[in-house]
Steps between C-alpha positions, in 0.01 A plus 500: 500500500292714729597848594519531874388860474175398333408270788294714736455245777751696712348839425305661782220730407489827695162528659551788738504256790877473513535795737233357726664160481832656600326701770344179624838328499651801678227503764548127556872562546434784745251281686756219521767739632257639760401149607863399543572820691189440709598143576847615608340758727259242637787263578681787671191587705462138606866477596472825693198382700679181603828678569335741741366213709853362525609850604242494780662184633845661485376823659324353804819512706553863394169592660658430838811710453628846428254775424207255510572367848278580792543465873456156655148576621402589143655187348158335450452768234694280253168395348409865437844571354471204264148608395628849424791353302261297285264796456791723396609246239147483361485879472839492329373249246194716432713813460803385307396224259391642162145395418207363697515154342861460608420627849221243523730224379772588752249526785338166417836323498601688815188388689514143368868465589451657842211262573719205406828613660369675811138401564503648851597845373249468216221410744598788729449745214125454519473400866656820637298745291808721485487538122163675529654760730810535283297551182276755670806689624674472163204649315441790739629848428849581612830317496425130442818391678404691815136391487594132458758533781233649726271209416786264590541673838124481559496127417789453743286662769648850530419730208688794655824312564772672296726193513228285345426763237869518407524122474184499286640767268829313469332169415262661249780690330746210496276235352323724251840615379622139489220416257606792282854360490366157402278652229794697361714185493229306316512748212133507413435622148259794473140402437344638180 
């Protein structure tokens, strides 16, 4: 009869590597958790980018009513209002999503979805050149909302028109804030 305690096949010899082995297992676990968290955030960023394009479609009629409405002679400014709406959403994505990689993911899906769902609006983004003016105004000193609104008025043909400036401020504020609401609803996990 053999004594099971004399059989050392199950005995592990301490080599000082056990702590490192556990540390390695721990770091693998932490890496796995971070990857899962990252993939959830990436899926959220992708969903957000696509959702905002659907919001553009829903909001187009709003650009002709209420605080955004303009007089009948200014109605051709719908293109400029829609460009400002899109720009404001992009700024919102850049400001409110945690982490550059997630911002990039959301923007890529946003652009891809916009190109597919509304190719005319997508093409107008580069054809009008308005984004160049909006970015220049946004990056200048002073209140970005006012500067962007003044750029909107200038693009509409009357940079000193208070009505146009007010409409520009309202659009910029509304759609930037809308993105913040969407980001909050998505529940992004903080990036490490």
